[in-house]
N, CA, C and O of each residue as an XYZ file, in Angstrom:
248
protein
N      -7.424    -28.720     -4.577
C      -7.331    -28.051     -3.951
C      -7.870    -26.876     -4.280
O      -7.078    -26.321     -5.041
N      -8.946    -26.118     -4.072
C      -9.689    -25.078     -5.021
C      -9.005    -23.827     -4.944
O      -8.272    -23.641     -3.973
N      -9.151    -22.778     -5.970
C      -8.372    -21.430     -5.704
C      -8.600    -20.424     -4.362
O      -7.895    -19.570     -3.824
N      -9.779    -20.898     -4.136
C     -10.778    -19.712     -3.135
C      -9.698    -20.384     -1.726
O      -9.332    -19.618     -0.835
N      -9.328    -21.775     -1.725
C      -8.930    -22.358     -0.540
C      -7.445    -22.444     -0.370
O      -6.927    -22.661      0.725
N      -6.624    -22.231     -1.723
C      -5.320    -21.631     -1.196
C      -4.961    -20.194     -1.047
O      -4.080    -19.601     -0.424
N      -5.848    -19.867     -1.754
C      -5.643    -17.995     -1.204
C      -5.764    -17.746      0.463
O      -5.170    -16.892      1.121
N      -6.633    -18.667      0.892
C      -7.165    -18.350      2.075
C      -6.087    -19.425      2.834
O      -6.170    -19.443      4.062
N      -5.282    -20.144      2.329
C      -4.005    -21.126      3.516
C      -2.930    -19.450      3.304
O      -2.601    -18.744      4.258
N      -2.643    -19.218      2.109
C      -1.592    -17.794      2.007
C      -2.031    -16.623      2.418
O      -1.666    -15.491      2.100
N      -3.155    -17.119      3.433
C      -3.036    -15.294      3.916
C      -3.827    -14.047      3.248
O      -4.369    -13.058      3.743
N      -3.658    -14.531      1.845
C      -4.293    -13.326      0.366
C      -5.349    -12.373      1.026
O      -4.951    -11.211      0.952
N      -6.295    -12.461      1.507
C      -7.078    -12.024      1.738
C      -7.069    -11.286      3.237
O      -7.969    -10.447      3.262
N      -6.479    -11.330      4.240
C      -5.949    -11.254      5.118
C      -4.951     -9.729      4.656
O      -5.282     -8.544      4.702
N      -4.045    -10.180      4.352
C      -3.006     -9.102      3.264
C      -3.709     -8.335      3.152
O      -3.756     -7.373      3.919
N      -4.869     -8.584      1.679
C      -5.577     -7.240      1.103
C      -6.146     -6.325      2.135
O      -5.839     -5.169      2.426
N      -7.012     -7.095      2.596
C      -7.628     -6.070      3.759
C      -6.874     -5.405      4.853
O      -7.401     -4.381      5.289
N      -5.656     -5.807      5.432
C      -4.748     -5.328      6.175
C      -4.302     -3.706      5.200
O      -4.498     -2.582      5.664
N      -3.800     -3.936      4.063
C      -3.536     -3.191      2.628
C      -4.263     -1.894      2.593
O      -3.722     -0.800      2.438
N      -5.768     -2.149      2.778
C      -6.707     -1.473      2.569
C      -6.496     -0.737      3.543
O      -6.070      0.397      3.324
N      -6.710     -1.129      4.745
C      -6.867     -0.156      6.090
C      -6.067      0.741      6.870
O      -6.440      1.585      7.685
N      -4.364      0.285      6.323
C      -3.540      0.776      6.602
C      -3.033      1.898      5.858
O      -2.365      2.818      6.330
N      -3.553      1.699      4.152
C      -3.348      2.781      3.350
C      -4.524      3.751      3.475
O      -4.476      4.978      3.390
N      -5.370      3.132      3.649
C      -6.357      4.348      3.839
C      -6.443      5.124      5.417
O      -7.200      6.084      5.568
N      -5.689      4.663      6.426
C      -5.414      5.430      7.515
C      -4.294      6.368      7.297
O      -4.174      7.510      7.740
N      -3.396      5.611      6.447
C      -2.238      6.534      6.150
C      -2.331      7.922      5.208
O      -1.695      8.975      5.184
N      -3.428      7.386      4.465
C      -3.986      8.473      3.387
C      -4.563      9.689      4.016
O      -4.362     10.853      3.669
N      -5.358      9.228      5.057
C      -6.439     10.316      5.543
C      -5.312     10.567      6.620
O      -5.406     11.753      6.938
N      -4.335      9.989      7.286
C      -3.403     11.196      8.196
C      -2.193     11.945      7.607
O      -1.606     12.742      8.340
N      -1.737     11.738      6.233
C      -0.969     12.416      5.397
C      -1.697     13.419      5.137
O      -1.290     14.528      5.485
N      -3.204     13.260      4.327
C      -3.310     14.479      3.397
C      -4.056     15.189      4.709
O      -4.911     15.963      4.278
N      -4.032     15.186      5.621
C      -4.281     16.304      6.582
C      -3.440     16.626      7.204
O      -3.547     17.635      7.903
N      -2.107     15.755      7.168
C      -0.685     16.918      7.683
C       0.062     17.729      7.125
O       0.545     18.807      7.470
N       0.137     16.895      5.902
C       0.833     17.437      4.699
C       0.660     19.175      3.957
O       1.571     19.818      3.434
N      -0.578     19.544      4.107
C      -0.726     20.758      3.697
C      -0.344     21.696      5.338
O      -0.315     22.927      5.315
N      -0.198     21.269      6.061
C       0.051     22.165      7.197
C       1.769     22.457      7.468
O       2.342     23.345      8.099
N       2.359     21.104      6.569
C       3.422     21.346      6.664
C       4.627     22.330      5.652
O       5.801     22.701      5.643
N       3.255     22.405      4.815
C       3.939     23.626      3.948
C       4.302     22.751      2.536
O       5.101     23.201      1.715
N       3.593     21.395      2.350
C       4.398     20.315      1.132
C       3.576     20.932      0.386
O       2.595     21.568      0.773
N       4.159     20.677     -1.406
C       3.411     20.891     -2.550
C       2.162     20.219     -2.541
O       2.133     19.132     -1.965
N       0.639     20.853     -3.309
C      -0.671     20.322     -3.050
C      -0.244     18.665     -4.109
O      -0.917     17.677     -3.813
N       0.670     18.528     -5.074
C       0.994     17.185     -5.656
C       1.152     15.846     -4.957
O       0.913     14.763     -5.491
N       1.683     16.066     -3.399
C       2.349     15.422     -2.549
C       1.168     14.532     -2.200
O       1.240     13.308     -2.304
N       0.062     15.178     -1.780
C      -0.830     14.174     -1.275
C      -1.875     13.437     -2.396
O      -2.794     12.729     -1.984
N      -1.648     13.670     -3.887
C      -2.083     12.639     -4.968
C      -0.930     12.107     -4.962
O      -0.980     10.980     -5.456
N       0.390     12.493     -4.530
C       1.292     11.127     -5.352
C       1.274     10.024     -3.883
O       1.752      8.894     -3.781
N       0.776     10.583     -3.194
C       0.526      9.324     -1.605
C      -0.419      8.588     -2.047
O      -0.250      7.416     -1.710
N      -1.492      8.790     -2.754
C      -2.657      8.526     -3.001
C      -1.837      7.254     -4.186
O      -1.879      6.080     -3.819
N      -1.267      7.524     -5.295
C      -1.027      6.867     -6.151
C      -0.313      6.198     -5.852
O      -0.311      5.153     -6.502
N       0.578      6.300     -4.891
C       1.468      4.955     -4.340
C       1.290      3.964     -3.744
O       1.867      2.886     -3.892
N       0.125      4.364     -2.706
C      -0.557      2.805     -2.263
C      -1.346      2.325     -2.732
O      -1.771      1.301     -2.197
N      -2.161      2.955     -4.371
C      -2.763      2.751     -5.252
C      -2.104      1.113     -6.027
O      -2.552     -0.024     -6.175
N      -0.609      1.955     -6.416
C      -0.326      1.077     -7.419
C       0.491     -0.075     -6.147
O       0.729     -1.148     -6.700
N       0.784     -0.074     -5.171
C       1.372     -0.870     -4.062
C       0.313     -2.062     -3.996
O       0.659     -3.176     -3.601
N      -0.751     -1.832     -4.326
C      -1.402     -2.899     -3.952
C      -1.786     -4.152     -4.424
O      -2.370     -5.034     -3.794
N      -1.351     -4.162     -5.778
C      -1.483     -5.072     -6.591
C       0.030     -6.471     -6.327
O       0.017     -7.701     -6.389
N       1.236     -5.365     -6.009
C       2.938     -6.141     -6.043
C       2.583     -6.762     -4.672
O       2.961     -7.901     -4.401
N       1.640     -5.798     -3.547
C       1.587     -6.262     -2.025
C       0.981     -7.963     -2.060
O       1.696     -8.901     -1.707
N      -0.199     -8.104     -2.465
C      -1.441     -8.769     -3.003
C      -0.239     -9.801     -3.738
O       0.005    -10.671     -2.902
N       0.603    -10.027     -4.993
C       0.775    -10.889     -5.331
C       2.303    -11.475     -4.716
O       2.824    -12.550     -5.015
N       2.790    -10.533     -3.864
C       4.364    -11.175     -3.108
C       3.050    -11.783     -1.981
O       3.013    -13.013     -1.959
N       2.163    -11.193     -1.213
C       1.862    -12.696      0.179
C       1.037    -13.829     -0.661
O       0.694    -14.876     -0.113
């Protein structure tokens, strides 16, 4: 069995696509809401970093 077929069987591509879409949506929403709530400026950057660094573990666990 080839690598691509195994990745498809384990739905790795679906997990990656879902993670990117949900991460993008949450980042957009939180970036718009956090300044209105009076959160410090670094919180939007922290949200982006959490989603960025969480991508690889999500793929590995899938």
